[in-house]
C-alpha positions in Angstrom: 111.5 173.7 32.1 110.1 177.1 31.1 108.4 179.6 33.8 107.1 183.0 33.6 107.0 185.4 36.8 105.5 188.8 37.3 106.4 191.0 40.0 105.7 195.0 40.6 108.6 197.3 40.6 108.9 200.9 41.6 111.2 202.9 39.4 112.5 206.4 40.5 112.6 209.2 37.8 115.0 211.7 37.3 112.5 214.4 38.4 112.2 212.9 41.8 108.9 211.0 41.1 108.4 207.4 41.1 106.6 205.1 38.6 105.0 201.5 39.2 105.8 198.9 36.5 105.4 195.3 36.4 108.3 192.9 35.5 107.3 189.9 33.3 110.2 187.6 33.3 110.4 184.4 31.2 113.0 182.0 32.5 114.3 178.5 32.7 115.8 176.5 35.7 117.9 173.7 35.6 117.3 171.4 38.4 119.6 170.1 41.3 122.1 167.5 40.3 123.6 165.3 43.0 127.5 164.9 42.9 128.6 161.9 40.6 131.6 160.2 39.6 131.4 162.4 36.4 131.2 165.7 38.1 130.4 167.8 41.3 126.9 168.5 42.7 125.2 171.4 40.5 122.7 173.4 42.4 119.5 174.7 40.6 120.2 177.6 38.3 117.7 180.2 36.8 118.5 181.7 33.3 116.4 184.6 32.1 115.4 184.3 28.6 113.3 187.7 28.4 112.8 190.5 30.8 110.1 193.0 30.0 108.4 196.0 31.7 104.8 197.0 31.3 102.3 199.4 32.8 100.2 197.4 35.1 97.0 199.5 34.7 97.1 199.7 30.9 99.2 196.4 30.0 101.2 198.8 27.6 104.8 197.4 27.1 107.7 199.6 27.7 111.1 199.8 26.6 113.3 198.2 29.0 117.0 199.6 29.0 119.5 197.0 28.9 121.0 198.2 32.3 118.0 197.6 34.0 117.7 194.1 32.8 121.2 193.5 33.5 121.0 194.9 37.2 118.5 192.1 37.7 119.7 189.1 35.8 123.1 189.6 37.0 121.8 189.7 40.7 122.1 186.0 42.5 119.3 187.0 45.0 116.9 187.7 42.0 118.0 184.5 40.3 117.7 182.4 43.6 113.9 184.1 43.7 113.2 182.8 40.3 114.5 179.3 41.3 111.9 179.6 44.3 109.3 180.8 42.0 109.7 177.7 39.9 109.3 175.5 42.8 106.2 177.2 43.8 105.0 176.9 40.3 105.8 173.4 40.2 104.1 172.8 43.5 101.0 174.4 42.4 100.9 172.4 39.2 101.3 169.2 41.3 98.5 170.2 43.6 96.1 171.0 40.6 97.1 167.5 39.2 96.2 165.7 42.2 93.2 167.8 42.6 92.0 166.8 39.1 92.8 163.0 39.6 90.8 163.2 42.7 87.9 164.7 41.0 88.0 162.0 38.2 88.1 159.3 41.0 85.0 160.8 42.6 83.2 160.9 39.4 83.8 157.4 38.8 82.6 156.0 42.2 
């Protein structure tokens, strides 16, 4: 399933300053698969399909150096965060669907 996440980042500049940007990450997650006769257990895994940076105030997209993207997309804790973010998005979607179903039942009553 495809997901998108946003998170603020603070980047240090060569002159000693700092700039705040927003990372926008598009990613997919393969769900947990239990061990079977055909193969071992497979934990959920995130795969980044697009990593972009933008200025939060203006929405202007910035050129993202490959080394910055690689530093995040190769980091296990970042990928674990994406799996957690996907779980949160799924839970939110399930709650929204339950709310809609409850509202529809209330309208019929």
